[in-house]
C-alpha positions as CSV (number, residue, x, y, z in Angstrom):
1,M,3.7,-0.1,8.8
2,S,2.2,2.1,11.5
3,G,3.5,5.6,11.1
4,T,3.4,5.8,7.3
5,N,0.7,7.7,5.6
6,D,1.8,7.3,1.9
7,P,-1.5,6.2,0.3
8,G,0.2,4.5,-2.6
9,L,2.4,2.4,-0.4
10,L,-0.5,1.5,1.9
11,V,-2.7,0.4,-1.1
12,L,0.1,-1.7,-2.5
13,V,0.7,-3.4,0.9
14,S,-3.1,-4.0,1.2
15,L,-3.2,-5.6,-2.3
16,A,-0.2,-7.8,-1.5
17,A,-2.6,-10.0,0.5
18,G,-4.8,-10.4,-2.6
19,P,-7.4,-8.6,-4.7
20,R,-9.6,-6.1,-2.8
21,H,-12.2,-3.5,-3.7
22,G,-12.0,0.1,-2.5
23,H,-13.9,-0.3,0.8
24,A,-12.0,-3.4,1.7
25,I,-8.7,-1.6,1.1
26,L,-9.9,1.3,3.4
27,V,-10.7,-1.2,6.1
28,D,-7.5,-3.1,5.7
29,V,-5.3,0.0,5.8
30,R,-7.1,1.2,8.9
31,D,-6.6,-2.1,10.6
32,F,-2.9,-2.7,9.8
33,A,-1.6,0.9,9.6
34,G,-4.0,2.8,11.8
35,V,-4.5,5.3,8.9
36,R,-8.0,6.4,7.8
37,L,-7.8,7.2,4.1
38,G,-10.6,9.2,2.7
39,P,-12.3,8.0,-0.5
40,G,-10.7,10.8,-2.6
41,T,-7.3,9.9,-1.3
42,L,-7.8,6.2,-1.9
43,Y,-9.2,6.6,-5.4
44,G,-6.5,9.1,-6.3
45,A,-3.8,6.6,-5.2
46,I,-5.6,3.8,-7.1
47,G,-5.6,6.0,-10.3
48,R,-1.9,6.8,-10.0
49,L,-1.0,3.2,-9.3
50,E,-3.1,1.9,-12.2
51,A,-1.6,4.6,-14.5
52,D,1.9,3.4,-13.5
53,G,1.0,-0.2,-14.2
54,L,1.4,-1.3,-10.6
55,I,-2.2,-2.4,-10.1
56,E,-5.0,-3.4,-12.4
57,P,-8.7,-3.5,-12.1
58,M,-10.5,-6.8,-12.3
59,E,-14.1,-7.6,-13.4
60,L,-16.9,-6.1,-11.4
61,D,-18.0,-8.1,-8.4
62,G,-21.6,-6.9,-8.1
63,R,-21.2,-3.1,-7.8
64,R,-17.6,-3.3,-6.6
65,R,-14.5,-3.4,-8.7
66,P,-11.6,-5.3,-7.1
67,Y,-8.0,-4.4,-7.9
68,R,-4.9,-6.6,-7.8
69,L,-1.1,-6.1,-7.9
70,T,0.6,-6.6,-11.2
71,S,4.0,-8.2,-11.4
72,A,5.5,-4.7,-11.7
73,G,3.5,-3.7,-8.6
74,R,5.0,-6.6,-6.6
75,T,8.5,-5.6,-7.7
76,A,7.9,-2.0,-6.9
77,L,6.5,-2.9,-3.5
78,A,9.4,-5.1,-2.7
79,G,11.8,-2.3,-3.6
80,R,9.9,0.3,-1.5
81,L,9.8,-2.1,1.5
82,D,13.6,-2.9,1.1
83,G,14.3,0.9,1.2
84,L,12.1,1.4,4.3
85,N,13.8,-1.5,5.9
86,V,17.2,0.0,5.4
87,A,16.0,3.3,6.9
88,V,14.4,1.5,9.9
89,Q,17.5,-0.6,10.6
90,T,19.8,2.4,10.3
91,G,17.6,4.4,12.7
92,L,17.5,1.5,15.2
93,R,21.3,1.1,15.1
94,R,21.9,4.8,15.5
95,M,19.4,5.0,18.5
96,E,21.1,2.0,20.1
97,A,24.5,3.6,19.7
98,R,23.3,6.8,21.5
99,A,21.7,4.9,24.4
């Protein structure tokens, strides 16, 4: 995933591993993608994903609210990843052909 900075995609990928609260998402995204999302960017993405029905909040865990993927979110993530895979594979083939 390194190289992408689409906050919505990064949040979906993080939540594919299981429910997480905001700070845990920030840390996970930093660790797997090398991208530092600001809180405003993160919570803006969470709001859009929730409005689109791709994630849902869970009950508060102390002061933190975890989020999880919905079934629509899993489907949307799979579609996005398939699309990225096609682009990556095409790019690799084209680079190989020019070598």
